[in-house]
N, CA, C and O atoms as CSV, one atom per row, in Angstrom:
chain,resi,resn,atom,element,x,y,z
A,1,MET,N,N,0.849,-1.166,0.000
A,1,MET,CA,C,0.000,0.000,0.000
A,1,MET,C,C,0.897,1.232,0.000
A,1,MET,O,O,1.879,1.281,0.740
A,2,LEU,N,N,0.577,2.204,-0.803
A,2,LEU,CA,C,1.327,3.438,-0.928
A,2,LEU,C,C,0.482,4.567,-0.369
A,2,LEU,O,O,-0.656,4.764,-0.795
A,3,LYS,N,N,1.026,5.304,0.574
A,3,LYS,CA,C,0.294,6.428,1.153
A,3,LYS,C,C,1.031,7.714,0.847
A,3,LYS,O,O,2.237,7.820,1.073
A,4,LEU,N,N,0.312,8.678,0.338
A,4,LEU,CA,C,0.859,10.001,0.092
A,4,LEU,C,C,0.200,10.956,1.070
A,4,LEU,O,O,-1.027,11.041,1.131
A,5,ASP,N,N,1.002,11.668,1.828
A,5,ASP,CA,C,0.464,12.605,2.812
A,5,ASP,C,C,0.821,14.010,2.375
A,5,ASP,O,O,1.911,14.504,2.667
A,6,LEU,N,N,-0.102,14.654,1.673
A,6,LEU,CA,C,0.082,16.021,1.229
A,6,LEU,C,C,-0.889,16.881,2.022
A,6,LEU,O,O,-2.097,16.842,1.792
A,7,ASN,N,N,-0.359,17.650,2.948
A,7,ASN,CA,C,-1.216,18.419,3.848
A,7,ASN,C,C,-2.059,19.402,3.070
A,7,ASN,O,O,-1.523,20.016,2.148
A,8,PRO,N,N,-3.315,19.602,3.357
A,8,PRO,CA,C,-4.180,18.835,4.247
A,8,PRO,C,C,-4.894,17.681,3.554
A,8,PRO,O,O,-5.763,17.045,4.151
A,9,ILE,N,N,-4.537,17.404,2.295
A,9,ILE,CA,C,-5.222,16.356,1.545
A,9,ILE,C,C,-4.443,15.052,1.683
A,9,ILE,O,O,-3.215,15.052,1.589
A,10,LYS,N,N,-5.150,13.933,1.906
A,10,LYS,CA,C,-4.503,12.630,2.008
A,10,LYS,C,C,-5.032,11.721,0.909
A,10,LYS,O,O,-6.241,11.584,0.720
A,11,TYR,N,N,-4.099,11.099,0.184
A,11,TYR,CA,C,-4.458,10.157,-0.863
A,11,TYR,C,C,-3.978,8.782,-0.442
A,11,TYR,O,O,-2.883,8.645,0.103
A,12,GLU,N,N,-4.784,7.769,-0.688
A,12,GLU,CA,C,-4.404,6.401,-0.371
A,12,GLU,C,C,-4.576,5.572,-1.631
A,12,GLU,O,O,-5.649,5.559,-2.233
A,13,LEU,N,N,-3.521,4.883,-2.025
A,13,LEU,CA,C,-3.519,4.141,-3.266
A,13,LEU,C,C,-3.123,2.699,-2.973
A,13,LEU,O,O,-2.096,2.440,-2.344
A,14,THR,N,N,-3.942,1.774,-3.431
A,14,THR,CA,C,-3.654,0.360,-3.228
A,14,THR,C,C,-3.362,-0.277,-4.581
A,14,THR,O,O,-4.173,-0.205,-5.504
A,15,LEU,N,N,-2.187,-0.905,-4.684
A,15,LEU,CA,C,-1.795,-1.584,-5.908
A,15,LEU,C,C,-1.725,-3.081,-5.646
A,15,LEU,O,O,-1.137,-3.518,-4.657
A,16,ASP,N,N,-2.321,-3.855,-6.525
A,16,ASP,CA,C,-2.222,-5.296,-6.359
A,16,ASP,C,C,-0.953,-5.801,-7.054
A,16,ASP,O,O,-0.339,-5.066,-7.827
A,17,ALA,N,N,-0.564,-7.027,-6.788
A,17,ALA,CA,C,0.676,-7.602,-7.309
A,17,ALA,C,C,0.681,-7.656,-8.831
A,17,ALA,O,O,1.720,-7.432,-9.452
A,18,GLU,N,N,-0.460,-7.949,-9.437
A,18,GLU,CA,C,-0.544,-8.034,-10.898
A,18,GLU,C,C,-0.226,-6.692,-11.545
A,18,GLU,O,O,0.502,-6.634,-12.536
A,19,LEU,N,N,-0.766,-5.623,-10.992
A,19,LEU,CA,C,-0.532,-4.290,-11.529
A,19,LEU,C,C,0.929,-3.882,-11.343
A,19,LEU,O,O,1.507,-3.237,-12.218
A,20,CYS,N,N,1.526,-4.251,-10.216
A,20,CYS,CA,C,2.934,-3.941,-9.978
A,20,CYS,C,C,3.818,-4.623,-11.010
A,20,CYS,O,O,4.798,-4.032,-11.463
A,21,ASP,N,N,3.495,-5.855,-11.392
A,21,ASP,CA,C,4.278,-6.563,-12.395
A,21,ASP,C,C,4.182,-5.886,-13.757
A,21,ASP,O,O,5.145,-5.908,-14.523
A,22,LEU,N,N,3.049,-5.291,-14.068
A,22,LEU,CA,C,2.884,-4.587,-15.334
A,22,LEU,C,C,3.688,-3.291,-15.362
A,22,LEU,O,O,4.190,-2.886,-16.410
A,23,ILE,N,N,3.808,-2.640,-14.198
A,23,ILE,CA,C,4.499,-1.359,-14.114
A,23,ILE,C,C,6.021,-1.541,-14.171
A,23,ILE,O,O,6.721,-0.661,-14.671
A,24,LYS,N,N,6.541,-2.660,-13.670
A,24,LYS,CA,C,7.983,-2.888,-13.615
A,24,LYS,C,C,8.612,-2.853,-15.002
A,24,LYS,O,O,8.039,-3.336,-15.978
A,25,ARG,N,N,9.798,-2.272,-15.063
A,25,ARG,CA,C,10.547,-2.239,-16.313
A,25,ARG,C,C,11.514,-3.410,-16.346
A,25,ARG,O,O,12.007,-3.845,-15.305
A,26,ASN,N,N,11.782,-3.917,-17.531
A,26,ASN,CA,C,12.789,-4.957,-17.679
A,26,ASN,C,C,14.166,-4.324,-17.558
A,26,ASN,O,O,14.372,-3.181,-17.966
A,27,TYR,N,N,15.101,-5.070,-16.998
A,27,TYR,CA,C,16.436,-4.547,-16.754
A,27,TYR,C,C,17.466,-5.509,-17.310
A,27,TYR,O,O,17.477,-6.687,-16.953
A,28,ASN,N,N,18.331,-5.016,-18.181
A,28,ASN,CA,C,19.438,-5.800,-18.720
A,28,ASN,C,C,20.730,-5.114,-18.348
A,28,ASN,O,O,20.947,-3.956,-18.705
A,29,ARG,N,N,21.594,-5.820,-17.633
A,29,ARG,CA,C,22.895,-5.269,-17.267
A,29,ARG,C,C,23.824,-5.468,-18.450
A,29,ARG,O,O,24.005,-6.594,-18.913
A,30,HIS,N,N,24.422,-4.378,-18.950
A,30,HIS,CA,C,25.281,-4.444,-20.132
A,30,HIS,C,C,26.681,-4.948,-19.785
A,30,HIS,O,O,27.310,-5.620,-20.603
A,31,THR,N,N,27.173,-4.637,-18.595
A,31,THR,CA,C,28.462,-5.136,-18.146
A,31,THR,C,C,28.280,-5.740,-16.765
A,31,THR,O,O,27.456,-5.274,-15.977
A,32,LEU,N,N,29.047,-6.772,-16.476
A,32,LEU,CA,C,28.910,-7.457,-15.194
A,32,LEU,C,C,29.646,-6.735,-14.077
A,32,LEU,O,O,29.241,-6.816,-12.917
A,33,GLY,N,N,30.719,-6.030,-14.410
A,33,GLY,CA,C,31.483,-5.299,-13.414
A,33,GLY,C,C,32.030,-4.021,-14.015
A,33,GLY,O,O,32.366,-3.986,-15.198
A,34,TRP,N,N,32.124,-2.962,-13.210
A,34,TRP,CA,C,32.638,-1.689,-13.712
A,34,TRP,C,C,33.266,-0.923,-12.568
A,34,TRP,O,O,32.967,-1.164,-11.398
A,35,THR,N,N,34.143,0.007,-12.925
A,35,THR,CA,C,34.821,0.813,-11.915
A,35,THR,C,C,34.117,2.153,-11.776
A,35,THR,O,O,33.515,2.662,-12.721
A,36,VAL,N,N,34.208,2.710,-10.581
A,36,VAL,CA,C,33.638,4.019,-10.287
A,36,VAL,C,C,34.779,4.884,-9.772
A,36,VAL,O,O,35.466,4.502,-8.824
A,37,ARG,N,N,34.990,6.050,-10.388
A,37,ARG,CA,C,36.106,6.887,-9.969
A,37,ARG,C,C,35.805,7.590,-8.653
A,37,ARG,O,O,34.646,7.756,-8.271
A,38,GLY,N,N,36.856,7.995,-7.974
A,38,GLY,CA,C,36.703,8.706,-6.710
A,38,GLY,C,C,36.162,10.106,-6.927
A,38,GLY,O,O,36.291,10.665,-8.016
A,39,HIS,N,N,35.554,10.676,-5.888
A,39,HIS,CA,C,34.977,12.017,-5.994
A,39,HIS,C,C,34.798,12.615,-4.608
A,39,HIS,O,O,34.817,11.900,-3.606
A,40,TRP,N,N,34.626,13.909,-4.556
A,40,TRP,CA,C,34.354,14.606,-3.310
A,40,TRP,C,C,32.851,14.635,-3.062
A,40,TRP,O,O,32.064,14.900,-3.970
A,41,ARG,N,N,32.468,14.360,-1.825
A,41,ARG,CA,C,31.059,14.442,-1.430
A,41,ARG,C,C,30.918,15.579,-0.437
A,41,ARG,O,O,31.690,15.680,0.516
A,42,THR,N,N,29.926,16.441,-0.662
A,42,THR,CA,C,29.672,17.563,0.237
A,42,THR,C,C,28.362,17.308,0.976
A,42,THR,O,O,27.312,17.135,0.357
A,43,TYR,N,N,28.436,17.289,2.292
A,43,TYR,CA,C,27.246,17.089,3.123
A,43,TYR,C,C,26.516,18.407,3.332
A,43,TYR,O,O,27.066,19.471,3.049
A,44,LYS,N,N,25.286,18.346,3.823
A,44,LYS,CA,C,24.494,19.553,4.069
A,44,LYS,C,C,25.192,20.478,5.065
A,44,LYS,O,O,25.049,21.698,4.996
A,45,SER,N,N,25.939,19.891,5.980
A,45,SER,CA,C,26.637,20.686,6.992
A,45,SER,C,C,27.815,21.456,6.403
A,45,SER,O,O,28.370,22.333,7.065
A,46,GLY,N,N,28.205,21.138,5.163
A,46,GLY,CA,C,29.345,21.791,4.534
A,46,GLY,C,C,30.609,20.955,4.595
A,46,GLY,O,O,31.598,21.274,3.935
A,47,LYS,N,N,30.586,19.881,5.386
A,47,LYS,CA,C,31.747,18.998,5.502
A,47,LYS,C,C,31.979,18.292,4.172
A,47,LYS,O,O,31.036,17.841,3.522
A,48,LYS,N,N,33.253,18.202,3.772
A,48,LYS,CA,C,33.604,17.507,2.534
A,48,LYS,C,C,34.419,16.272,2.882
A,48,LYS,O,O,35.271,16.303,3.770
A,49,THR,N,N,34.146,15.184,2.168
A,49,THR,CA,C,34.881,13.944,2.388
A,49,THR,C,C,35.142,13.286,1.043
A,49,THR,O,O,34.349,13.412,0.110
A,50,TRP,N,N,36.275,12.578,0.955
A,50,TRP,CA,C,36.667,11.910,-0.272
A,50,TRP,C,C,36.043,10.517,-0.323
A,50,TRP,O,O,36.192,9.739,0.618
A,51,ILE,N,N,35.348,10.199,-1.411
A,51,ILE,CA,C,34.798,8.872,-1.641
A,51,ILE,C,C,35.809,8.129,-2.511
A,51,ILE,O,O,36.121,8.560,-3.622
A,52,LYS,N,N,36.318,7.009,-1.997
A,52,LYS,CA,C,37.363,6.269,-2.699
A,52,LYS,C,C,36.837,5.610,-3.973
A,52,LYS,O,O,35.658,5.265,-4.054
A,53,PRO,N,N,37.712,5.435,-4.969
A,53,PRO,CA,C,37.317,4.679,-6.163
A,53,PRO,C,C,36.929,3.254,-5.758
A,53,PRO,O,O,37.499,2.696,-4.821
A,54,SER,N,N,35.967,2.674,-6.461
A,54,SER,CA,C,35.510,1.342,-6.099
A,54,SER,C,C,35.071,0.578,-7.335
A,54,SER,O,O,35.060,1.109,-8.445
A,55,VAL,N,N,34.710,-0.675,-7.120
A,55,VAL,CA,C,34.218,-1.532,-8.200
A,55,VAL,C,C,32.775,-1.868,-7.890
A,55,VAL,O,O,32.454,-2.246,-6.763
A,56,ARG,N,N,31.907,-1.737,-8.870
A,56,ARG,CA,C,30.493,-2.081,-8.710
A,56,ARG,C,C,30.192,-3.328,-9.516
A,56,ARG,O,O,30.870,-3.615,-10.502
A,57,GLY,N,N,29.205,-4.052,-9.112
A,57,GLY,CA,C,28.845,-5.272,-9.824
A,57,GLY,C,C,29.763,-6.414,-9.409
A,57,GLY,O,O,30.226,-6.463,-8.269
A,58,ASP,N,N,30.022,-7.323,-10.329
A,58,ASP,CA,C,30.856,-8.497,-10.071
A,58,ASP,C,C,32.326,-8.104,-10.197
A,58,ASP,O,O,32.795,-7.772,-11.285
A,59,LYS,N,N,33.051,-8.145,-9.073
A,59,LYS,CA,C,34.444,-7.706,-9.052
A,59,LYS,C,C,35.360,-8.584,-9.895
A,59,LYS,O,O,36.418,-8.129,-10.330
A,60,ASP,N,N,34.977,-9.814,-10.129
A,60,ASP,CA,C,35.808,-10.741,-10.899
A,60,ASP,C,C,35.603,-10.606,-12.403
A,60,ASP,O,O,36.386,-11.156,-13.178
A,61,LYS,N,N,34.577,-9.895,-12.829
A,61,LYS,CA,C,34.250,-9.818,-14.257
A,61,LYS,C,C,34.259,-8.382,-14.780
A,61,LYS,O,O,33.364,-7.971,-15.518
A,62,ILE,N,N,35.294,-7.620,-14.382
A,62,ILE,CA,C,35.420,-6.243,-14.852
A,62,ILE,C,C,35.925,-6.279,-16.290
A,62,ILE,O,O,36.907,-6.956,-16.595
A,63,THR,N,N,35.252,-5.552,-17.162
A,63,THR,CA,C,35.671,-5.474,-18.546
A,63,THR,C,C,36.040,-4.032,-18.868
A,63,THR,O,O,35.378,-3.091,-18.432
A,64,GLY,N,N,37.104,-3.883,-19.635
A,64,GLY,CA,C,37.517,-2.548,-20.055
A,64,GLY,C,C,36.659,-2.076,-21.211
A,64,GLY,O,O,35.895,-2.851,-21.788
A,65,LYS,N,N,36.785,-0.819,-21.541
A,65,LYS,CA,C,36.019,-0.269,-22.648
A,65,LYS,C,C,36.983,0.399,-23.612
A,65,LYS,O,O,37.900,1.102,-23.188
A,66,ILE,N,N,36.784,0.185,-24.898
A,66,ILE,CA,C,37.601,0.799,-25.919
A,66,ILE,C,C,36.869,2.012,-26.459
A,66,ILE,O,O,35.736,1.905,-26.928
A,67,TYR,N,N,37.519,3.166,-26.391
A,67,TYR,CA,C,36.936,4.414,-26.857
A,67,TYR,C,C,37.529,4.774,-28.202
A,67,TYR,O,O,38.739,4.657,-28.394
A,68,GLU,N,N,36.710,5.205,-29.128
A,68,GLU,CA,C,37.188,5.693,-30.414
A,68,GLU,C,C,37.195,7.210,-30.375
A,68,GLU,O,O,36.218,7.845,-29.979
A,69,VAL,N,N,38.320,7.779,-30.796
A,69,VAL,CA,C,38.449,9.237,-30.776
A,69,VAL,C,C,38.451,9.768,-32.177
A,69,VAL,O,O,38.551,10.978,-32.379
């Protein structure tokens, strides 16, 4: 059940499982593993912290990409 609380109006929406399956999008992963470069993250307080580079997906199946220039 999904509830939206927009003051002062309240909406209540009930979705059944069949309808949820129709709404879902199909997902195809193009690569099994990929790298993510490091970056600075700024919090609301103004504090900055370095996010280290990491690997997403399957760490054993990282594939490189060939770029044409």
